[in-house]
C-alpha positions, 0 to 999 in steps of 0.5 A: 507470531499469531497463527494464520487461523487466529489472525483470520478469527481476529479479522472477524472480531472474535474476541478475546483472542491473541494480543495482536500486534499491528502498525500504523503511520501518522501525519508526519510519516512516523510509525507506531506499534499497537497491542490490542490485548486480545480485545480492542478493535483493529483497522480492517486493512491490517487483515488484508494480507497475512503474508504482508502482516508476517513480513512486516513483523519480521522487518520491524523486529529486525530493524537496528536499534537507533535510540532509547525508549522514553516511558510514559510511566514506570516500565512494567515487567511485561514491557519488553515488546514496547521497549524494543519497538521504541529503541528501533524508532516506533511509538508504542501503544497498548490498549487499556494499558494498566487500567484493569478493565476489559471495556473495548471502548477504552482508548489505546494509550501511549506507553513509550516513545522513541528518542529517534523516530522511524519514518515509514519511508525507511522501510521496504516499499511493500511493508511501508505500503502495508503499514500506510493502509492504516494511516492516522492522517489527522494526528501526530503520535508525538503529541497524541497520548490516547487514541480513542476506539472511535478514532480509526485510521482511514482504510481502503474500501474493499470494493475498490480493489476486488481482485485477490491481488487487490491488497498487494496492489493497494499497498504498493500504491500506498508506498508512493504516498499515504492515501494514494490508493484512496485518492488518485489525485495525490499523484500530482504531489509525487516527484517526477522519479516517483511518478515514473516508477508508479507508471512503470509499475502500473504498466507492468500490471496492465501489459506485462502481467500474465494474470487477467485480474492484474491486467484488469486492475492495472487498467482500471487504475490507469483509467481513473488517474487524472487524465493529464498525468496518465497521458504524460506518463503513458506516452513516456514510460510505455515507449519500451513496450511499444518498441519492444519485441514482446507481442503480448505486452504490445497487444495489452498496451494497445488495449490500454491506450484504446481505453485512455486516448485515441492519439496515444493509441494511434502513436503506438500503432505506428511504433508497431508498424515500424517494428522489425518483429513480424508479430508486432507488425501483425498486431499493429495491423490487426488493431488498425483494421479493428479501429477502421471497421468499428 
């Protein structure tokens, strides 16, 4: 596997370099592996996290074999990586395969395909989210032989998740739906169980986390989500925090509710006033007094 120092160099477009392996997902949710021959450009999102990159390689290489690799031409002697990917369910692309030129503008070419494709949802959530950040939403690998250098996957703007933990958070959002980290309106397409799981994850960031960057990031996402969705799942999923014994989590929950909706904020204060925990009751009174004096 590529060492981290060379991984960082590749992120700065320092070529030629290692023959970098990376992964993307198409409109059908199918996964493809790409090799860049040390020259071709790679989506910026691939370089968001070396640890996730390493974990993804490990998971891909550990997948059970599920079918055969169908080759676009005669299998070359050096084709073990691509053959292995396709037997595990991935479409396989190489940059400038068999062309004998090093022009970076030449396309990635499909060298082989799986008889039984892998769907991104079959992967662990963090790996699926990481791969989902390189999403080719306008094409299907099943009918795409060449991917031109100008046809780049959509990626998450770096300034939307400025925290050092941003890439992991964005990847987690992508595990719920491709593109969710870029378009929060996609929560409307989630099932009730996935919506609840997403809300619980954001509440963990916003209220349970001890890291201020995670707390701020979780709040910011909750506040940017469609208001009706936020109100519904904040009211239902946050009840265990509001009625619990963790005064840290309860205080962070009141701060979040203050930023989203006055009615929900008041309801959570009432929860706190009725608590058997003295520290929770004290927090509720403090927030109530602050609200009346403001």
